[in-house]
Structures are given as C-alpha cells and as structure tokens.
Phi, psi and omega in degrees: 000180183273132179292147180288139177227089186294328177296319180290320177301313179299318180300317180288324175297320180297320179299318180287325178299321179295339175268015176070028177280110186303317182297320180289326177295316177299310182299322178292322177299319177297318179300316181292319182294322183268347182074035180261108177083348175220163174295142178298131183205100183294330180292323176292320177302311178299319181298314181288324177297319177300316178301312181294318180299325182292343175259020176068031173283108188300309182299323178299322179297316180294310182298320180297312180298319180295318180295319182292322180290324185269000179290126179286124180300331176288344180257020173111355179286121179276150179304326181293326177291320179297320176296317178301316180295324179291333184275343183293000000 
C-alpha cells in the first residue's frame, strides 16, 4: 500500500477547507486535535470544527462539543467555551 503522509493529507484538507468543504474542515480539525501532520493545536481544532459545524456537519458538532467540554480551563479553555460545549 501507499505509506501514510499526514503532512500531505493536512495540506490537501486545508486546500479543500479554504473552499468551504465541510468534510475537509472537519478532517483538518481532527489533524489539529491529534497533531497529525500539523502541530497539535486545540484552538485551531475548535476553529475548524466550528466552520464545519456551521455547515451542519454532524460529527464536527459532536467533536466540537466534546473538545470544548474537555478543554482544561488552565490550558486556555474559557468558561464560556465550556458552557458552549455543554449546550451543543
């Protein structure tokens, strides 16, 4: 098979995400949350999950809510974000 190249996957997801492709926005959010192909960055993950969720991408909404609820307030999670996650 073809070897996995997460950096290339993230690059291609970004190109599609810039064209407002909800699936690519979600996938790029996953890359940022997990640190696959890009540096791990929960704020960027939230940003891309929000973009996809705003287009009614169901899994993005679930992942966004989960990430907001589990964000440690000491690591930058604001109380308003925690409330937002609980409401999703």
